[in-house]
C-alpha positions in Angstrom: 7.4 10.9 -21.5 10.0 8.5 -23.3 9.3 5.1 -24.2 12.2 2.9 -24.1 11.7 -0.9 -24.9 11.3 -3.1 -22.1 13.9 -5.2 -20.8 14.4 -8.9 -21.1 12.1 -10.8 -18.8 15.0 -12.7 -17.1 12.7 -15.1 -14.8 10.0 -17.0 -15.6 6.9 -17.0 -13.5 5.3 -20.0 -11.1 1.8 -20.1 -12.5 -0.5 -22.5 -11.4 -4.0 -22.7 -12.7 -6.8 -20.1 -11.1 -8.3 -21.7 -7.6 -11.3 -19.9 -6.1 -10.6 -17.2 -3.7 -10.6 -18.3 -0.4 -11.7 -14.6 0.9 -11.4 -13.1 4.6 -8.1 -15.3 6.2 -7.8 -15.0 9.7 -4.7 -13.4 10.7 -1.7 -15.9 10.9 -2.8 -18.6 8.8 -0.6 -19.5 5.8 2.1 -18.7 7.8 5.4 -20.4 5.3 8.6 -20.7 6.2 10.1 -19.5 3.5 8.8 -16.5 1.5 6.6 -17.0 -1.7 5.1 -15.4 -4.5 2.6 -18.0 -6.7 1.2 -16.6 -9.3 -2.0 -18.1 -10.0 -3.7 -16.4 -13.3 -3.2 -13.7 -15.5 -6.1 -11.4 -17.8 -3.9 -9.1 -19.8 -1.4 -7.4 -17.6 -3.6 -8.1 -14.5 -2.2 -10.9 -12.4 -3.8 -13.0 -9.3 -1.6 -14.3 -7.0 -1.0 -15.8 -3.1 2.2 -14.4 -1.3 2.9 -16.7 1.7 5.0 -15.3 5.1 6.8 -16.1 8.1 3.1 -14.3 9.9 0.5 -15.8 7.1 -0.8 -15.5 3.5 -1.6 -12.5 1.6 -4.0 -12.7 -1.2 -3.1 -10.3 -4.4 -3.8 -7.8 -5.8 -3.9 -7.0 -1.9 -4.4 -3.5 -0.1 -2.7 -2.4 3.3 -4.4 -0.4 5.8 -1.8 2.2 6.9 -1.2 1.6 10.8 1.2 4.3 10.5 2.3 4.4 14.4 1.6 1.1 14.8 -2.3 1.4 14.4 -5.1 1.8 12.2 -6.5 5.1 13.2 -10.0 4.4 14.8 -10.0 0.7 14.7 -9.0 -2.1 16.5 -6.9 -5.0 15.0 -9.7 -7.0 15.5 -12.1 -4.5 13.5 -9.7 -4.5 10.4 -9.1 -8.2 10.2 -13.1 -8.2 9.8 -12.5 -5.6 6.8 -10.7 -8.3 5.1 -7.4 -7.3 5.0 -4.8 -9.2 5.7 -1.6 -7.4 5.9 -1.1 -3.8 7.2 1.9 -1.4 6.6 3.9 0.7 9.8 6.2 3.2 9.3 9.8 3.3 10.4 10.4 6.6 10.8 7.2 7.4 13.4 8.2 4.0 15.4 11.6 4.8 15.7 10.6 7.8 17.3 8.0 6.9 19.5 7.9 4.0 21.1 11.3 3.2 20.0 12.1 0.2 18.0 14.9 -1.2 20.6 11.4 -0.9 23.2 9.0 -2.4 20.9 11.8 -5.4 19.7 11.8 -5.9 24.1 8.4 -5.9 24.0 7.9 -8.9 21.5 8.0 -7.3 18.4 5.3 -5.2 16.2 3.0 -8.0 15.8 2.6 -8.8 19.7 2.6 -5.0 20.5 -0.3 -3.9 18.4 -2.1 -7.6 18.2 -1.9 -8.0 14.5 -0.2 -11.7 14.1 -0.7 -11.5 10.1 2.0 -9.5 8.2 3.4 -6.6 8.5 5.1 -4.3 5.8 7.1 -1.0 7.1 7.7 1.8 4.9 11.6 2.5 5.4 11.1 6.5 6.4 12.0 7.4 2.8 8.8 8.6 1.9 9.6 11.4 5.0 13.0 12.0 3.3 10.5 13.9 0.8 7.9 15.2 2.8 10.3 16.2 5.8 12.3 17.7 4.1 12.1 21.3 5.8 13.6 19.2 8.6 16.2 17.1 7.2 19.8 17.2 5.8 20.8 14.8 3.0 24.5 13.2 2.3 25.7 10.3 0.2 25.5 8.5 3.7 21.9 8.6 4.7 19.6 11.9 6.6 19.9 14.0 9.3 16.5 14.3 10.6 15.1 17.1 13.2 12.2 15.5 14.9 8.9 16.7 14.7 8.4 16.1 18.1 10.7 17.5 20.3 13.6 19.0 17.7 16.4 16.2 18.9 18.5 15.2 15.8 17.9 11.6 14.6 20.5 9.9 12.0 19.1 7.7 9.3 21.2 5.7 7.0 20.3 2.6 5.3 21.7 -0.2 7.4 20.0 2.0 10.9 16.4 1.8 8.5 17.1 -1.8 8.0 18.3 -2.3 12.2 14.7 -0.8 13.1 12.6 -3.1 10.7 14.0 -6.1 12.1 13.4 -4.8 15.6 10.2 -3.9 14.7 9.9 -7.8 12.9 8.5 -6.6 10.3 7.4 -9.0 7.4 8.2 -7.3 4.6 11.4 -4.8 5.1 11.4 -2.0 2.5 15.0 -0.1 1.2 15.8 3.0 2.5 15.2 5.4 -0.7 15.0 8.7 -1.4 11.3 9.7 -2.9 12.1 11.6 -5.7 9.6 15.1 -5.5 7.3 16.2 -8.4 7.8 18.0 -10.4 11.9 17.4 -10.7 14.0 18.4 -13.7 15.2 15.0 -15.1 19.1 15.5 -13.3 17.7 15.9 -10.0 15.5 12.9 -10.9 18.5 11.1 -12.0 21.0 11.9 -9.4 17.8 11.2 -6.8 17.5 7.6 -8.3 21.0 6.6 -8.0 21.5 7.5 -4.3 18.5 5.3 -3.7 20.0 2.4 -5.9 23.3 2.8 -3.5 21.3 2.7 -1.0 19.5 -0.3 -2.2 22.9 -2.4 -2.4 23.8 -1.3 1.4 19.5 -1.9 2.2 20.2 -5.4 0.8 23.6 -6.2 2.7 22.5 -5.2 6.0 19.4 -7.7 5.9 19.5 -9.9 7.9 18.0 -13.2 6.5 14.9 -15.1 8.1 12.6 -17.9 6.7 9.7 -16.2 5.6 10.8 -13.0 5.6 11.7 -10.3 2.3 13.3 -7.4 1.7 12.0 -5.4 -1.1 13.3 -3.1 -3.3 12.3 0.3 -4.6 12.2 1.4 -8.4 12.9 5.1 -8.5 13.0 7.6 -11.6 10.8 10.2 -11.4 8.6 10.2 -15.1 11.3 9.3 -17.1 11.1 5.7 -18.9 15.0 5.7 -19.4 15.6 6.4 -15.6 12.7 3.5 -14.7 14.6 1.3 -16.8 18.0 2.0 -15.4 17.1 1.4 -11.7 14.7 -1.7 -12.4 18.2 -2.8 -13.7 20.3 -2.4 -10.9 17.5 -3.7 -8.8 17.3 -7.0 -10.4 20.7 -7.0 -10.4 21.0 -7.0 -6.9 18.1 -9.2 -6.1 15.2 -8.9 -3.8 12.3 -11.0 -2.9 9.2 -8.0 -4.2 9.7 -5.0 -6.0 7.8 -1.6 -5.2 7.3 1.2 -7.5 7.9 4.4 -5.3 7.7 8.3 -6.2 4.1 7.9 -7.4 1.0 9.6 -6.1 3.1 13.2 -5.4 1.8 15.1 -7.4 2.2 13.8 -11.3 -1.8 13.2 -11.6 -3.4 10.0 -12.9 -2.3 10.2 -16.7 1.3 10.8 -15.6 1.1 8.2 -13.4 -0.3 5.3 -15.5 2.4 5.9 -18.3 4.9 5.1 -15.8 3.2 2.4 -14.7 3.2 1.6 -18.2 6.6 1.4 -19.0 8.1 0.4 -15.8 5.9 -3.1 -15.0 6.6 -4.8 -17.7 10.4 -4.5 -16.9 9.7 -6.2 -13.2 10.0 -10.0 -12.7 6.9 -12.1 -12.9 7.7 -14.0 -9.8 8.0 -11.3 -7.6 5.4 -9.3 -5.8 4.8 -6.0 -7.1 4.0 -2.9 -5.1 2.5 0.4 -5.8 3.7 2.6 -3.1 1.0 5.3 -1.5 -1.5 4.9 -4.0 -4.7 5.6 -3.7 -8.0 6.2 -5.0 -10.6 3.0 -6.3 -10.1 4.4 -9.7 -5.9 4.3 -9.3 -6.3 0.9 -8.1 -8.3 -0.7 -10.3 -5.7 1.2 -13.7 -2.9 -0.1 -11.4 -3.9 -3.8 -11.2 -5.2 -3.5 -14.8 -1.1 -3.2 -15.1 0.6 -5.4 -13.1 0.3 -4.1 -9.9 -0.3 -6.5 -6.8 -0.2 -4.5 -3.6 -1.2 -0.8 -2.3 -1.1 1.4 0.7 -2.6 4.2 1.4 -4.0 6.5 4.2 -7.1 8.2 1.9 -10.0 5.2 2.9 -9.1 6.2 7.2 -8.2 9.5 6.5 -11.9 10.3 4.3 -13.4 8.4 6.9 -11.9 11.0 9.9 -13.7 13.6 7.8 -17.2 12.0 6.4 -15.7 10.8 2.8 -17.0 7.4 2.1 -16.3 5.4 -0.8 -18.9 3.5 -2.3 -20.2 1.6 -5.7 -21.6 4.7 -6.7 -18.6 7.2 -5.6 -17.9 9.1 -3.1 -20.5 10.8 -0.3 -20.2 13.1 1.9 -22.2 11.8 4.7 -22.2 15.8 6.3 -24.0 16.8 3.2 -27.5 18.0 4.7 -29.4 15.7 1.6 -28.6 12.7 4.4 -30.0 14.3 7.6 -33.4 12.2 6.8 -32.3 9.6 4.9 -32.9 6.1 6.5 -31.6 4.3 3.7 -28.1 2.6 3.7 -24.9 4.1 2.9 -24.1 1.7 0.4 -27.1 -1.5 0.1 -24.4 -3.7 -1.3 -21.8 -3.5 1.2 -21.5 -5.8 4.2 -19.9 -3.2 6.8 -21.5 -2.6 9.8 -22.0 1.3 8.7 -24.2 0.0 6.2 -25.9 -3.3 7.8 -26.9 -1.5 10.8 -27.0 2.2 10.6 -29.0 5.1 8.5 -27.5 7.7 6.4 -29.3 9.7 9.0 -27.2 8.4 11.8 -23.8 8.2 10.4 -25.0 12.2 9.0 -25.8 13.0 13.0 -22.7 11.0 13.8 -19.9 13.5 11.9 -22.2 16.8 12.4 -22.2 16.2 16.4 -18.5 15.0 16.5 -19.1 11.6 18.1 -16.6 9.3 17.4 -18.0 6.7 16.5 -19.1 8.4 12.8 -15.7 8.2 12.1 -15.1 4.9 13.9 -17.6 3.2 11.2 -16.7 5.5 8.0 -13.5 4.4 8.1 -14.4 0.5 8.8 -16.7 1.1 5.8 -13.8 3.0 3.8 -11.8 0.0 4.6 -14.4 -3.0 3.7 -14.8 -1.2 0.6 -11.2 -1.3 -0.4 -11.2 -4.8 0.3 -14.2 -6.0 -1.0 -12.5 -4.0 -4.3 -9.4 -6.3 -4.0 -11.5 -9.6 -3.6 -13.8 -8.7 -6.8 -10.8 -7.7 -9.0 -9.3 -11.0 -7.6 -12.2 -12.7 -8.9 -11.9 -10.8 -12.1 -8.8 -11.9 -13.2 -9.4 -15.6 -12.2 -12.0 -15.5 -14.9 -10.4 -14.3 -17.2 -12.8 -10.9 -16.5 -11.2 -8.1 -15.8 -12.4 -6.3 -18.8 -16.5 -6.9 -17.8 -15.2 -5.4 -14.1 -13.6 -2.5 -15.2 -16.5 -1.5 -17.2 -19.0 -2.2 -14.1 -16.6 -0.3 -12.0 -16.4 2.8 -14.2 -20.1 2.7 -15.0 -20.8 2.5 -11.1 -18.7 5.0 -10.5 -19.7 7.6 -13.0 -23.7 7.3 -12.4 -22.9 9.0 -8.8 -24.9 8.6 -5.6 -28.3 7.4 -5.1 -31.0 10.5 -5.7 -32.1 12.2 -3.0 -35.5 11.4 -1.5 
């Protein structure tokens, strides 16, 4: 990666003295008439902040569970809220296909439709421009998809993506972009990024301003530092309420992801939230927070829960392994979730081996609970200038590995 000097920061952060984390917040609390971000503490590049929206407050660093089709798979909204989640992610592409944005709008918007009154961020469909490449045709104006459900043709442009997200009543709307795949040549990454920047301008123009709502721009440019800098410069010229780093966690690996963040996040305005899209593993979250990222989403904790993989303070655990069949101990003795406080490893093993739905439910809730605990612990560490010590303890716990068999 070619390193370029960071662009000058033309905006100053709103910094207030650190204050204690409020812990789990009831959905809908802290609603504001103006979307705003307060930077409350810094420890190196790591940031502790709070976002106020029309649908409630979000303490950052924050992890957003993925509710692609208007639901976090396997859990009720009440179960998701119990993990400590303050914001969910929905997906424009999938919701426009089923049940349809206009239908959701007629039924009162996505918050009412899925019974989640707290903030919702909607992906714009840009990831599907990459992931469904075999089912779409891209041009400078937008993308024509062939529906994976029934083969019908659907046109998605920046203007239509923004309209769909407004109909869904997304608290945070994302610009329509092309998620650049990896690997890509320099010229491919440059062309893709510049298309996304043109679409970002059109997205901004199409966005309907409403009190407490926001539009985020998305930085692209592959793993090329100069392209990332060009993208940031264009987005900050347009002006957004927040900035996302896209096009990572698409196969480039941990080291290249970190290198890309090292040259990208210092360029972003300090007084706006920063969102790393589609990331990831617990170690990815810690590394990215240390590089100045505030918000995350990923399907990993929920998808892993459905397949018997649990994330714990001692690394990952495959509950399907025979070693757990007679183990009366909790999955993670330091976790307060129902799976850990009410059930044994042996029972969780039985549920997954028997194909019982409850096994997927309990492990999904556990994984989200662990991710929310991880974010809360990082917020506490940043507030007390303890991020280095936290990282050392985190790394040591992950390296230690699971409890030895009985």
